[in-house]
PyMOL Python script that loads the backbone (N, CA, C, O; Angstrom):
from pymol import cmd

cmd.read_pdbstr("""\
ATOM      1  N   MET A   1     105.175 136.140 118.502  1.00  0.00           N
ATOM      2  CA  MET A   1     104.167 135.178 118.144  1.00  0.00           C
ATOM      3  C   MET A   1     104.663 134.343 116.970  1.00  0.00           C
ATOM      4  O   MET A   1     105.188 134.885 115.998  1.00  0.00           O
ATOM      5  N   GLU A   2     104.495 132.992 117.061  1.00  0.00           N
ATOM      6  CA  GLU A   2     104.970 132.103 116.003  1.00  0.00           C
ATOM      7  C   GLU A   2     103.966 132.015 114.872  1.00  0.00           C
ATOM      8  O   GLU A   2     102.754 131.976 115.086  1.00  0.00           O
ATOM      9  N   LYS A   3     104.506 131.986 113.660  1.00  0.00           N
ATOM     10  CA  LYS A   3     103.643 131.800 112.504  1.00  0.00           C
ATOM     11  C   LYS A   3     103.411 130.303 112.303  1.00  0.00           C
ATOM     12  O   LYS A   3     104.309 129.497 112.550  1.00  0.00           O
ATOM     13  N   PRO A   4     102.217 129.930 111.856  1.00  0.00           N
ATOM     14  CA  PRO A   4     102.001 128.509 111.572  1.00  0.00           C
ATOM     15  C   PRO A   4     102.894 128.069 110.419  1.00  0.00           C
ATOM     16  O   PRO A   4     103.202 128.847 109.516  1.00  0.00           O
ATOM     17  N   ASN A   5     103.293 126.822 110.468  1.00  0.00           N
ATOM     18  CA  ASN A   5     104.167 126.270 109.442  1.00  0.00           C
ATOM     19  C   ASN A   5     103.361 126.062 108.163  1.00  0.00           C
ATOM     20  O   ASN A   5     102.519 125.166 108.094  1.00  0.00           O
ATOM     21  N   THR A   6     103.617 126.880 107.163  1.00  0.00           N
ATOM     22  CA  THR A   6     102.882 126.777 105.900  1.00  0.00           C
ATOM     23  C   THR A   6     103.556 125.826 104.926  1.00  0.00           C
ATOM     24  O   THR A   6     103.000 125.534 103.867  1.00  0.00           O
ATOM     25  N   ASN A   7     104.743 125.338 105.262  1.00  0.00           N
ATOM     26  CA  ASN A   7     105.454 124.414 104.392  1.00  0.00           C
ATOM     27  C   ASN A   7     105.068 122.967 104.631  1.00  0.00           C
ATOM     28  O   ASN A   7     105.446 122.096 103.849  1.00  0.00           O
ATOM     29  N   SER A   8     104.332 122.693 105.681  1.00  0.00           N
ATOM     30  CA  SER A   8     103.974 121.308 105.968  1.00  0.00           C
ATOM     31  C   SER A   8     102.906 120.830 104.993  1.00  0.00           C
ATOM     32  O   SER A   8     102.063 121.599 104.531  1.00  0.00           O
ATOM     33  N   THR A   9     102.970 119.565 104.704  1.00  0.00           N
ATOM     34  CA  THR A   9     102.008 118.973 103.778  1.00  0.00           C
ATOM     35  C   THR A   9     100.748 118.606 104.545  1.00  0.00           C
ATOM     36  O   THR A   9     100.834 118.101 105.664  1.00  0.00           O
ATOM     37  N   PRO A  10      99.594 118.847 103.969  1.00  0.00           N
ATOM     38  CA  PRO A  10      98.376 118.453 104.661  1.00  0.00           C
ATOM     39  C   PRO A  10      98.295 116.932 104.759  1.00  0.00           C
ATOM     40  O   PRO A  10      98.851 116.228 103.915  1.00  0.00           O
ATOM     41  N   PRO A  11      97.615 116.424 105.769  1.00  0.00           N
ATOM     42  CA  PRO A  11      97.524 114.974 105.904  1.00  0.00           C
ATOM     43  C   PRO A  11      96.833 114.361 104.689  1.00  0.00           C
ATOM     44  O   PRO A  11      95.938 114.962 104.096  1.00  0.00           O
ATOM     45  N   SER A  12      97.263 113.167 104.337  1.00  0.00           N
ATOM     46  CA  SER A  12      96.659 112.475 103.198  1.00  0.00           C
ATOM     47  C   SER A  12      95.225 112.090 103.527  1.00  0.00           C
ATOM     48  O   SER A  12      94.905 111.763 104.670  1.00  0.00           O
ATOM     49  N   PRO A  13      94.366 112.133 102.517  1.00  0.00           N
ATOM     50  CA  PRO A  13      92.999 111.663 102.759  1.00  0.00           C
ATOM     51  C   PRO A  13      93.019 110.175 103.082  1.00  0.00           C
ATOM     52  O   PRO A  13      93.945 109.462 102.696  1.00  0.00           O
ATOM     53  N   SER A  14      92.013 109.719 103.778  1.00  0.00           N
ATOM     54  CA  SER A  14      91.947 108.305 104.142  1.00  0.00           C
ATOM     55  C   SER A  14      91.795 107.442 102.898  1.00  0.00           C
ATOM     56  O   SER A  14      91.437 107.935 101.828  1.00  0.00           O
ATOM     57  N   PHE A  15      92.066 106.171 103.044  1.00  0.00           N
ATOM     58  CA  PHE A  15      91.905 105.226 101.940  1.00  0.00           C
ATOM     59  C   PHE A  15      90.480 105.281 101.407  1.00  0.00           C
ATOM     60  O   PHE A  15      90.256 105.292 100.197  1.00  0.00           O
ATOM     61  N   GLU A  16      89.525 105.316 102.321  1.00  0.00           N
ATOM     62  CA  GLU A  16      88.119 105.343 101.923  1.00  0.00           C
ATOM     63  C   GLU A  16      87.776 106.610 101.147  1.00  0.00           C
ATOM     64  O   GLU A  16      87.025 106.561 100.172  1.00  0.00           O
ATOM     65  N   ALA A  17      88.331 107.753 101.581  1.00  0.00           N
ATOM     66  CA  ALA A  17      88.084 109.012 100.879  1.00  0.00           C
ATOM     67  C   ALA A  17      88.698 108.982  99.483  1.00  0.00           C
ATOM     68  O   ALA A  17      88.100 109.471  98.525  1.00  0.00           O
ATOM     69  N   GLN A  18      89.891 108.407  99.375  1.00  0.00           N
ATOM     70  CA  GLN A  18      90.540 108.309  98.073  1.00  0.00           C
ATOM     71  C   GLN A  18      89.743 107.390  97.142  1.00  0.00           C
ATOM     72  O   GLN A  18      89.584 107.682  95.957  1.00  0.00           O
ATOM     73  N   LEU A  19      89.252 106.296  97.681  1.00  0.00           N
ATOM     74  CA  LEU A  19      88.456 105.364  96.885  1.00  0.00           C
ATOM     75  C   LEU A  19      87.149 106.011  96.432  1.00  0.00           C
ATOM     76  O   LEU A  19      86.721 105.817  95.294  1.00  0.00           O
ATOM     77  N   ALA A  20      86.521 106.771  97.310  1.00  0.00           N
ATOM     78  CA  ALA A  20      85.283 107.473  96.945  1.00  0.00           C
ATOM     79  C   ALA A  20      85.555 108.488  95.837  1.00  0.00           C
ATOM     80  O   ALA A  20      84.768 108.606  94.898  1.00  0.00           O
ATOM     81  N   ARG A  21      86.662 109.220  95.942  1.00  0.00           N
ATOM     82  CA  ARG A  21      87.007 110.191  94.904  1.00  0.00           C
ATOM     83  C   ARG A  21      87.277 109.482  93.576  1.00  0.00           C
ATOM     84  O   ARG A  21      86.886 109.965  92.514  1.00  0.00           O
ATOM     85  N   LEU A  22      87.940 108.347  93.648  1.00  0.00           N
ATOM     86  CA  LEU A  22      88.219 107.573  92.449  1.00  0.00           C
ATOM     87  C   LEU A  22      86.914 107.125  91.780  1.00  0.00           C
ATOM     88  O   LEU A  22      86.800 107.156  90.555  1.00  0.00           O
ATOM     89  N   GLU A  23      85.949 106.715  92.574  1.00  0.00           N
ATOM     90  CA  GLU A  23      84.648 106.316  92.023  1.00  0.00           C
ATOM     91  C   GLU A  23      83.945 107.502  91.363  1.00  0.00           C
ATOM     92  O   GLU A  23      83.301 107.343  90.326  1.00  0.00           O
ATOM     93  N   GLU A  24      84.065 108.682  91.958  1.00  0.00           N
ATOM     94  CA  GLU A  24      83.483 109.891  91.352  1.00  0.00           C
ATOM     95  C   GLU A  24      84.128 110.175  89.992  1.00  0.00           C
ATOM     96  O   GLU A  24      83.445 110.494  89.018  1.00  0.00           O
ATOM     97  N   ILE A  25      85.442 110.054  89.951  1.00  0.00           N
ATOM     98  CA  ILE A  25      86.160 110.327  88.709  1.00  0.00           C
ATOM     99  C   ILE A  25      85.749 109.332  87.627  1.00  0.00           C
ATOM    100  O   ILE A  25      85.516 109.716  86.481  1.00  0.00           O
ATOM    101  N   VAL A  26      85.663 108.069  87.988  1.00  0.00           N
ATOM    102  CA  VAL A  26      85.272 107.046  87.018  1.00  0.00           C
ATOM    103  C   VAL A  26      83.893 107.356  86.449  1.00  0.00           C
ATOM    104  O   VAL A  26      83.667 107.210  85.247  1.00  0.00           O
ATOM    105  N   ALA A  27      82.980 107.779  87.300  1.00  0.00           N
ATOM    106  CA  ALA A  27      81.640 108.133  86.827  1.00  0.00           C
ATOM    107  C   ALA A  27      81.703 109.302  85.844  1.00  0.00           C
ATOM    108  O   ALA A  27      81.014 109.296  84.824  1.00  0.00           O
ATOM    109  N   GLN A  28      82.530 110.305  86.150  1.00  0.00           N
ATOM    110  CA  GLN A  28      82.665 111.457  85.252  1.00  0.00           C
ATOM    111  C   GLN A  28      83.302 111.047  83.923  1.00  0.00           C
ATOM    112  O   GLN A  28      82.882 111.500  82.858  1.00  0.00           O
ATOM    113  N   LEU A  29      84.315 110.187  83.998  1.00  0.00           N
ATOM    114  CA  LEU A  29      84.970 109.736  82.776  1.00  0.00           C
ATOM    115  C   LEU A  29      84.019 108.900  81.921  1.00  0.00           C
ATOM    116  O   LEU A  29      84.023 109.002  80.694  1.00  0.00           O
ATOM    117  N   ASP A  30      83.211 108.078  82.576  1.00  0.00           N
ATOM    118  CA  ASP A  30      82.257 107.238  81.850  1.00  0.00           C
ATOM    119  C   ASP A  30      81.210 108.061  81.109  1.00  0.00           C
ATOM    120  O   ASP A  30      80.768 107.687  80.023  1.00  0.00           O
ATOM    121  N   ARG A  31      80.820 109.177  81.703  1.00  0.00           N
ATOM    122  CA  ARG A  31      79.831 110.034  81.042  1.00  0.00           C
ATOM    123  C   ARG A  31      80.384 110.600  79.737  1.00  0.00           C
ATOM    124  O   ARG A  31      79.660 110.715  78.748  1.00  0.00           O
ATOM    125  N   GLY A  32      81.661 110.950  79.738  1.00  0.00           N
ATOM    126  CA  GLY A  32      82.313 111.449  78.537  1.00  0.00           C
ATOM    127  C   GLY A  32      81.794 112.784  78.033  1.00  0.00           C
ATOM    128  O   GLY A  32      81.952 113.098  76.854  1.00  0.00           O
ATOM    129  N   THR A  33      81.186 113.563  78.888  1.00  0.00           N
ATOM    130  CA  THR A  33      80.606 114.837  78.459  1.00  0.00           C
ATOM    131  C   THR A  33      81.518 116.031  78.710  1.00  0.00           C
ATOM    132  O   THR A  33      81.187 117.154  78.328  1.00  0.00           O
ATOM    133  N   LEU A  34      82.647 115.802  79.341  1.00  0.00           N
ATOM    134  CA  LEU A  34      83.563 116.898  79.670  1.00  0.00           C
ATOM    135  C   LEU A  34      84.527 117.152  78.518  1.00  0.00           C
ATOM    136  O   LEU A  34      84.761 116.267  77.695  1.00  0.00           O
ATOM    137  N   PRO A  35      85.085 118.350  78.457  1.00  0.00           N
ATOM    138  CA  PRO A  35      86.106 118.634  77.439  1.00  0.00           C
ATOM    139  C   PRO A  35      87.317 117.721  77.634  1.00  0.00           C
ATOM    140  O   PRO A  35      87.606 117.287  78.749  1.00  0.00           O
ATOM    141  N   ILE A  36      88.003 117.441  76.563  1.00  0.00           N
ATOM    142  CA  ILE A  36      89.125 116.502  76.588  1.00  0.00           C
ATOM    143  C   ILE A  36      90.190 116.888  77.613  1.00  0.00           C
ATOM    144  O   ILE A  36      90.743 116.015  78.282  1.00  0.00           O
ATOM    145  N   GLU A  37      90.484 118.173  77.745  1.00  0.00           N
ATOM    146  CA  GLU A  37      91.516 118.604  78.696  1.00  0.00           C
ATOM    147  C   GLU A  37      91.104 118.261  80.130  1.00  0.00           C
ATOM    148  O   GLU A  37      91.932 117.827  80.931  1.00  0.00           O
ATOM    149  N   GLN A  38      89.847 118.453  80.442  1.00  0.00           N
ATOM    150  CA  GLN A  38      89.352 118.129  81.780  1.00  0.00           C
ATOM    151  C   GLN A  38      89.347 116.614  82.001  1.00  0.00           C
ATOM    152  O   GLN A  38      89.636 116.142  83.100  1.00  0.00           O
ATOM    153  N   LEU A  39      89.020 115.863  80.956  1.00  0.00           N
ATOM    154  CA  LEU A  39      89.070 114.398  81.055  1.00  0.00           C
ATOM    155  C   LEU A  39      90.494 113.928  81.330  1.00  0.00           C
ATOM    156  O   LEU A  39      90.710 113.014  82.126  1.00  0.00           O
ATOM    157  N   LEU A  40      91.455 114.552  80.674  1.00  0.00           N
ATOM    158  CA  LEU A  40      92.860 114.191  80.905  1.00  0.00           C
ATOM    159  C   LEU A  40      93.300 114.517  82.330  1.00  0.00           C
ATOM    160  O   LEU A  40      94.035 113.745  82.947  1.00  0.00           O
ATOM    161  N   GLN A  41      92.857 115.650  82.846  1.00  0.00           N
ATOM    162  CA  GLN A  41      93.195 116.013  84.228  1.00  0.00           C
ATOM    163  C   GLN A  41      92.584 115.014  85.209  1.00  0.00           C
ATOM    164  O   GLN A  41      93.231 114.614  86.177  1.00  0.00           O
ATOM    165  N   LEU A  42      91.344 114.618  84.959  1.00  0.00           N
ATOM    166  CA  LEU A  42      90.698 113.635  85.827  1.00  0.00           C
ATOM    167  C   LEU A  42      91.396 112.286  85.742  1.00  0.00           C
ATOM    168  O   LEU A  42      91.571 111.603  86.751  1.00  0.00           O
ATOM    169  N   TYR A  43      91.789 111.911  84.539  1.00  0.00           N
ATOM    170  CA  TYR A  43      92.502 110.649  84.356  1.00  0.00           C
ATOM    171  C   TYR A  43      93.814 110.656  85.140  1.00  0.00           C
ATOM    172  O   TYR A  43      94.167 109.678  85.798  1.00  0.00           O
ATOM    173  N   GLU A  44      94.529 111.782  85.056  1.00  0.00           N
ATOM    174  CA  GLU A  44      95.788 111.906  85.793  1.00  0.00           C
ATOM    175  C   GLU A  44      95.552 111.809  87.303  1.00  0.00           C
ATOM    176  O   GLU A  44      96.301 111.134  88.009  1.00  0.00           O
ATOM    177  N   GLU A  45      94.522 112.478  87.789  1.00  0.00           N
ATOM    178  CA  GLU A  45      94.193 112.401  89.213  1.00  0.00           C
ATOM    179  C   GLU A  45      93.843 110.968  89.612  1.00  0.00           C
ATOM    180  O   GLU A  45      94.247 110.492  90.673  1.00  0.00           O
ATOM    181  N   ALA A  46      93.087 110.287  88.750  1.00  0.00           N
ATOM    182  CA  ALA A  46      92.706 108.905  89.031  1.00  0.00           C
ATOM    183  C   ALA A  46      93.933 108.008  89.134  1.00  0.00           C
ATOM    184  O   ALA A  46      94.010 107.159  90.021  1.00  0.00           O
ATOM    185  N   MET A  47      94.886 108.193  88.235  1.00  0.00           N
ATOM    186  CA  MET A  47      96.094 107.374  88.268  1.00  0.00           C
ATOM    187  C   MET A  47      96.896 107.620  89.547  1.00  0.00           C
ATOM    188  O   MET A  47      97.474 106.686  90.103  1.00  0.00           O
ATOM    189  N   GLN A  48      96.935 108.863  90.014  1.00  0.00           N
ATOM    190  CA  GLN A  48      97.621 109.176  91.268  1.00  0.00           C
ATOM    191  C   GLN A  48      96.899 108.533  92.451  1.00  0.00           C
ATOM    192  O   GLN A  48      97.533 108.014  93.369  1.00  0.00           O
ATOM    193  N   LEU A  49      95.572 108.573  92.419  1.00  0.00           N
ATOM    194  CA  LEU A  49      94.795 107.943  93.489  1.00  0.00           C
ATOM    195  C   LEU A  49      95.007 106.436  93.504  1.00  0.00           C
ATOM    196  O   LEU A  49      95.135 105.835  94.571  1.00  0.00           O
ATOM    197  N   ILE A  50      95.046 105.824  92.325  1.00  0.00           N
ATOM    198  CA  ILE A  50      95.281 104.384  92.237  1.00  0.00           C
ATOM    199  C   ILE A  50      96.638 104.036  92.838  1.00  0.00           C
ATOM    200  O   ILE A  50      96.752 103.082  93.607  1.00  0.00           O
ATOM    201  N   ALA A  51      97.659 104.801  92.492  1.00  0.00           N
ATOM    202  CA  ALA A  51      98.994 104.551  93.038  1.00  0.00           C
ATOM    203  C   ALA A  51      98.998 104.683  94.558  1.00  0.00           C
ATOM    204  O   ALA A  51      99.607 103.871  95.254  1.00  0.00           O
ATOM    205  N   SER A  52      98.328 105.693  95.064  1.00  0.00           N
ATOM    206  CA  SER A  52      98.259 105.905  96.502  1.00  0.00           C
ATOM    207  C   SER A  52      97.513 104.762  97.199  1.00  0.00           C
ATOM    208  O   SER A  52      97.935 104.291  98.255  1.00  0.00           O
ATOM    209  N   CYS A  53      96.417 104.328  96.609  1.00  0.00           N
ATOM    210  CA  CYS A  53      95.638 103.223  97.191  1.00  0.00           C
ATOM    211  C   CYS A  53      96.437 101.929  97.170  1.00  0.00           C
ATOM    212  O   CYS A  53      96.386 101.156  98.126  1.00  0.00           O
ATOM    213  N   ARG A  54      97.169 101.687  96.100  1.00  0.00           N
ATOM    214  CA  ARG A  54      98.011 100.474  96.029  1.00  0.00           C
ATOM    215  C   ARG A  54      99.086 100.498  97.104  1.00  0.00           C
ATOM    216  O   ARG A  54      99.365  99.478  97.734  1.00  0.00           O
ATOM    217  N   THR A  55      99.686 101.661  97.310  1.00  0.00           N
ATOM    218  CA  THR A  55     100.707 101.799  98.352  1.00  0.00           C
ATOM    219  C   THR A  55     100.096 101.514  99.721  1.00  0.00           C
ATOM    220  O   THR A  55     100.678 100.796 100.535  1.00  0.00           O
ATOM    221  N   TYR A  56      98.922 102.084  99.964  1.00  0.00           N
ATOM    222  CA  TYR A  56      98.242 101.867 101.241  1.00  0.00           C
ATOM    223  C   TYR A  56      97.961 100.382 101.447  1.00  0.00           C
ATOM    224  O   TYR A  56      98.203  99.849 102.530  1.00  0.00           O
ATOM    225  N   LEU A  57      97.449  99.709 100.410  1.00  0.00           N
ATOM    226  CA  LEU A  57      97.128  98.282 100.525  1.00  0.00           C
ATOM    227  C   LEU A  57      98.382  97.436 100.726  1.00  0.00           C
ATOM    228  O   LEU A  57      98.354  96.457 101.473  1.00  0.00           O
ATOM    229  N   ALA A  58      99.473  97.800 100.070  1.00  0.00           N
ATOM    230  CA  ALA A  58     100.737  97.071 100.254  1.00  0.00           C
ATOM    231  C   ALA A  58     101.226  97.212 101.693  1.00  0.00           C
ATOM    232  O   ALA A  58     101.705  96.246 102.288  1.00  0.00           O
ATOM    233  N   GLN A  59     101.105  98.428 102.255  1.00  0.00           N
ATOM    234  CA  GLN A  59     101.510  98.642 103.641  1.00  0.00           C
ATOM    235  C   GLN A  59     100.602  97.869 104.596  1.00  0.00           C
ATOM    236  O   GLN A  59     101.068  97.328 105.599  1.00  0.00           O
ATOM    237  N   ALA A  60      99.320  97.818 104.287  1.00  0.00           N
ATOM    238  CA  ALA A  60      98.383  97.060 105.117  1.00  0.00           C
ATOM    239  C   ALA A  60      98.725  95.571 105.076  1.00  0.00           C
ATOM    240  O   ALA A  60      98.661  94.887 106.098  1.00  0.00           O
ATOM    241  N   GLU A  61      99.089  95.071 103.892  1.00  0.00           N
ATOM    242  CA  GLU A  61      99.468  93.667 103.771  1.00  0.00           C
ATOM    243  C   GLU A  61     100.711  93.360 104.597  1.00  0.00           C
ATOM    244  O   GLU A  61     100.777  92.331 105.270  1.00  0.00           O
ATOM    245  N   LEU A  62     101.705  94.261 104.544  1.00  0.00           N
ATOM    246  CA  LEU A  62     102.908  94.062 105.354  1.00  0.00           C
ATOM    247  C   LEU A  62     102.579  94.048 106.841  1.00  0.00           C
ATOM    248  O   LEU A  62     103.133  93.260 107.608  1.00  0.00           O
ATOM    249  N   ARG A  63     101.681  94.920 107.225  1.00  0.00           N
ATOM    250  CA  ARG A  63     101.277  94.981 108.635  1.00  0.00           C
ATOM    251  C   ARG A  63     100.600  93.671 109.066  1.00  0.00           C
ATOM    252  O   ARG A  63     100.839  93.174 110.166  1.00  0.00           O
ATOM    253  N   ILE A  64      99.764  93.127 108.197  1.00  0.00           N
ATOM    254  CA  ILE A  64      99.099  91.854 108.487  1.00  0.00           C
ATOM    255  C   ILE A  64     100.135  90.743 108.623  1.00  0.00           C
ATOM    256  O   ILE A  64     100.035  89.907 109.521  1.00  0.00           O
ATOM    257  N   ILE A  65     101.121  90.731 107.743  1.00  0.00           N
ATOM    258  CA  ILE A  65     102.181  89.720 107.820  1.00  0.00           C
ATOM    259  C   ILE A  65     102.937  89.858 109.134  1.00  0.00           C
ATOM    260  O   ILE A  65     103.256  88.853 109.770  1.00  0.00           O
ATOM    261  N   GLN A  66     103.228  91.083 109.549  1.00  0.00           N
ATOM    262  CA  GLN A  66     103.925  91.300 110.815  1.00  0.00           C
ATOM    263  C   GLN A  66     103.086  90.820 111.992  1.00  0.00           C
ATOM    264  O   GLN A  66     103.608  90.195 112.915  1.00  0.00           O
ATOM    265  N   ILE A  67     101.801  91.106 111.963  1.00  0.00           N
ATOM    266  CA  ILE A  67     100.911  90.668 113.046  1.00  0.00           C
ATOM    267  C   ILE A  67     100.869  89.150 113.103  1.00  0.00           C
ATOM    268  O   ILE A  67     100.954  88.555 114.177  1.00  0.00           O
ATOM    269  N   ARG A  68     100.738  88.532 111.935  1.00  0.00           N
ATOM    270  CA  ARG A  68     100.686  87.064 111.891  1.00  0.00           C
ATOM    271  C   ARG A  68     101.990  86.457 112.383  1.00  0.00           C
ATOM    272  O   ARG A  68     101.975  85.478 113.129  1.00  0.00           O
ATOM    273  N   SER A  69     103.118  87.029 111.973  1.00  0.00           N
ATOM    274  CA  SER A  69     104.399  86.453 112.382  1.00  0.00           C
ATOM    275  C   SER A  69     104.652  86.659 113.875  1.00  0.00           C
ATOM    276  O   SER A  69     105.323  85.841 114.505  1.00  0.00           O
ATOM    277  N   SER A  70     104.124  87.741 114.446  1.00  0.00           N
ATOM    278  CA  SER A  70     104.294  87.915 115.897  1.00  0.00           C
ATOM    279  C   SER A  70     103.322  87.033 116.674  1.00  0.00           C
ATOM    280  O   SER A  70     103.586  86.684 117.824  1.00  0.00           O
ATOM    281  N   THR A  71     102.211  86.674 116.058  1.00  0.00           N
ATOM    282  CA  THR A  71     101.242  85.797 116.709  1.00  0.00           C
ATOM    283  C   THR A  71     101.671  84.338 116.607  1.00  0.00           C
ATOM    284  O   THR A  71     101.466  83.561 117.540  1.00  0.00           O
ATOM    285  N   PHE A  72     102.258  83.973 115.489  1.00  0.00           N
ATOM    286  CA  PHE A  72     102.704  82.607 115.242  1.00  0.00           C
ATOM    287  C   PHE A  72     104.189  82.633 114.882  1.00  0.00           C
ATOM    288  O   PHE A  72     104.546  82.370 113.733  1.00  0.00           O
ATOM    289  N   PRO A  73     105.071  82.950 115.858  1.00  0.00           N
ATOM    290  CA  PRO A  73     106.488  83.157 115.543  1.00  0.00           C
ATOM    291  C   PRO A  73     107.214  81.909 115.038  1.00  0.00           C
ATOM    292  O   PRO A  73     108.183  82.045 114.290  1.00  0.00           O
ATOM    293  N   ALA A  74     106.794  80.713 115.409  1.00  0.00           N
ATOM    294  CA  ALA A  74     107.496  79.502 115.007  1.00  0.00           C
ATOM    295  C   ALA A  74     107.124  79.064 113.593  1.00  0.00           C
ATOM    296  O   ALA A  74     107.769  78.184 113.023  1.00  0.00           O
ATOM    297  N   GLU A  75     106.098  79.668 113.035  1.00  0.00           N
ATOM    298  CA  GLU A  75     105.650  79.277 111.699  1.00  0.00           C
ATOM    299  C   GLU A  75     105.740  80.465 110.757  1.00  0.00           C
ATOM    300  O   GLU A  75     105.608  81.617 111.170  1.00  0.00           O
ATOM    301  N   GLU A  76     105.968  80.166 109.485  1.00  0.00           N
ATOM    302  CA  GLU A  76     105.998  81.248 108.507  1.00  0.00           C
ATOM    303  C   GLU A  76     104.606  81.771 108.250  1.00  0.00           C
ATOM    304  O   GLU A  76     104.430  82.962 107.991  1.00  0.00           O
ATOM    305  N   GLU A  77     103.624  80.915 108.317  1.00  0.00           N
ATOM    306  CA  GLU A  77     102.251  81.315 108.085  1.00  0.00           C
ATOM    307  C   GLU A  77     101.406  80.820 109.252  1.00  0.00           C
ATOM    308  O   GLU A  77     101.800  79.901 109.970  1.00  0.00           O
ATOM    309  N   ALA A  78     100.267  81.425 109.428  1.00  0.00           N
ATOM    310  CA  ALA A  78      99.343  80.978 110.453  1.00  0.00           C
ATOM    311  C   ALA A  78      98.861  79.586 110.093  1.00  0.00           C
ATOM    312  O   ALA A  78      98.733  79.260 108.913  1.00  0.00           O
ATOM    313  N   PRO A  79      98.590  78.755 111.103  1.00  0.00           N
ATOM    314  CA  PRO A  79      98.105  77.412 110.799  1.00  0.00           C
ATOM    315  C   PRO A  79      96.791  77.486 110.034  1.00  0.00           C
ATOM    316  O   PRO A  79      95.926  78.314 110.320  1.00  0.00           O
ATOM    317  N   SER A  80      96.670  76.611 109.068  1.00  0.00           N
ATOM    318  CA  SER A  80      95.429  76.593 108.301  1.00  0.00           C
ATOM    319  C   SER A  80      94.759  75.254 108.490  1.00  0.00           C
ATOM    320  O   SER A  80      95.408  74.234 108.719  1.00  0.00           O
ATOM    321  N   ARG A  81      93.458  75.279 108.390  1.00  0.00           N
ATOM    322  CA  ARG A  81      92.697  74.043 108.511  1.00  0.00           C
ATOM    323  C   ARG A  81      92.383  73.560 107.107  1.00  0.00           C
ATOM    324  O   ARG A  81      92.071  74.349 106.215  1.00  0.00           O
ATOM    325  N   THR A  82      92.469  72.277 106.929  1.00  0.00           N
ATOM    326  CA  THR A  82      92.084  71.704 105.654  1.00  0.00           C
ATOM    327  C   THR A  82      90.653  71.242 105.778  1.00  0.00           C
ATOM    328  O   THR A  82      90.317  70.443 106.652  1.00  0.00           O
ATOM    329  N   ILE A  83      89.831  71.738 104.916  1.00  0.00           N
ATOM    330  CA  ILE A  83      88.418  71.376 104.940  1.00  0.00           C
ATOM    331  C   ILE A  83      88.147  70.530 103.714  1.00  0.00           C
ATOM    332  O   ILE A  83      88.349  70.960 102.578  1.00  0.00           O
ATOM    333  N   GLU A  84      87.683  69.317 103.971  1.00  0.00           N
ATOM    334  CA  GLU A  84      87.368  68.411 102.876  1.00  0.00           C
ATOM    335  C   GLU A  84      85.997  68.739 102.329  1.00  0.00           C
ATOM    336  O   GLU A  84      85.065  68.974 103.098  1.00  0.00           O
ATOM    337  N   PRO A  85      85.856  68.758 101.011  1.00  0.00           N
ATOM    338  CA  PRO A  85      84.543  68.990 100.424  1.00  0.00           C
ATOM    339  C   PRO A  85      83.583  67.881 100.804  1.00  0.00           C
ATOM    340  O   PRO A  85      83.977  66.720 100.916  1.00  0.00           O
ATOM    341  N   GLU A  86      82.338  68.234 101.002  1.00  0.00           N
ATOM    342  CA  GLU A  86      81.333  67.245 101.372  1.00  0.00           C
ATOM    343  C   GLU A  86      81.144  66.231 100.251  1.00  0.00           C
ATOM    344  O   GLU A  86      81.214  66.566  99.069  1.00  0.00           O
ATOM    345  N   GLY A  87      80.902  64.979 100.650  1.00  0.00           N
ATOM    346  CA  GLY A  87      80.603  63.951  99.665  1.00  0.00           C
ATOM    347  C   GLY A  87      81.839  63.306  99.060  1.00  0.00           C
ATOM    348  O   GLY A  87      81.707  62.455  98.181  1.00  0.00           O
ATOM    349  N   LEU A  88      83.031  63.679  99.497  1.00  0.00           N
ATOM    350  CA  LEU A  88      84.252  63.080  98.961  1.00  0.00           C
ATOM    351  C   LEU A  88      84.933  62.240 100.024  1.00  0.00           C
ATOM    352  O   LEU A  88      86.144  62.342 100.223  1.00  0.00           O
ATOM    353  N   GLU A  89      84.169  61.421 100.699  1.00  0.00           N
ATOM    354  CA  GLU A  89      84.730  60.572 101.744  1.00  0.00           C
ATOM    355  C   GLU A  89      85.354  59.353 101.103  1.00  0.00           C
ATOM    356  O   GLU A  89      84.867  58.858 100.086  1.00  0.00           O
ATOM    357  N   GLU A  90      86.439  58.865 101.701  1.00  0.00           N
ATOM    358  CA  GLU A  90      87.095  57.675 101.151  1.00  0.00           C
ATOM    359  C   GLU A  90      86.574  56.440 101.771  1.00  0.00           C
ATOM    360  O   GLU A  90      87.015  55.343 101.426  1.00  0.00           O
TER     361      GLU A  90
END
""", "prot")
cmd.dss("prot")
cmd.show_as("cartoon", "prot")
cmd.util.cbc("prot")
cmd.orient("prot")
């Protein structure tokens, strides 16, 4: 019988879960009622969550750029419409 692989890393929480945890931490830090050591641990966790969320957003941005470039291969950017503000007619 095979043993389950205990060396594998658990899947990362979703972006939304990480953001929710970050909001919880911010609320706890804002209260300021915890001992300093616990505040430092929460701060460290928050910084790790921020880094993870930034990485996720950067990857999402790259994915959007790839989708746009495959949709509009002849152009560097998707065509944009110029909208003139109302009342500025020549």
